[in-house]
N, C-alpha and C positions, 0 to 999 in steps of 0.2 A: 504495501498498500503508499502511497505516493503523501509526504513531509508537506509540511507549510513553515518558510521559512521569513518572518516578521519580523520589521523591522521601522522602529518607533522614528519617525523625520519629523516632525513637525509639533511643534508644543500646543495641547489641550487648550492655554489660555483662550479665554472668548469662548469656548463651546461651551452647548449643555453638560448639564453635569450628564449626562445618561452617556452621552461620549465619554466621560473620565471615565464613569463604569465601565462599560466595556473594556477599555485601556486595562482597565484594571484586571479584570476577567477574562486577560489576556497571557494578562502576566507582567504583565510591564511597568515600572517600578520609575525608570529612569527615561529621559529624552536618548535616540540614538542606542537603543536597550533594542537585542537582538533576543528573539527564541521562536520555541520551534513545536507545529504542533502537525498532528496526527489529519491529515486531511477527510473534511467530515459536515456534511451540512452545517449545525449549527455552529461549526467555526466560519466556516465561510461568511455566515448568516452574520456573526460579529463583526468579521473585517468589512463587511460590503456599508454598515454603518460609520465604520474607522476609514473607509477606504483614500479620504483624502487627508488623511496622519501617517497613515504608514506607507512600506513598499511591502510586496510581498512575491517571493520566488518559491517556483513549486520544486522540491528535491524529490528525484527520482530511485530507487530503487539500484542502486550498480550492482548488486552482489549476485541476482537475477542470469 
């Protein structure tokens, strides 16, 4: 299964509290941090809510 590497690239200052909570739920603590998650519909939905604040890279399994 593919993984997603998500990097927080833009500050959440001035955006809705919902979006700040979404970043926290994705596992971010500070700006320019990178987290990895399994590719799933719930994670894709969270990314869609904050797509203007993050950069997403798909990581495929190279060991297959």
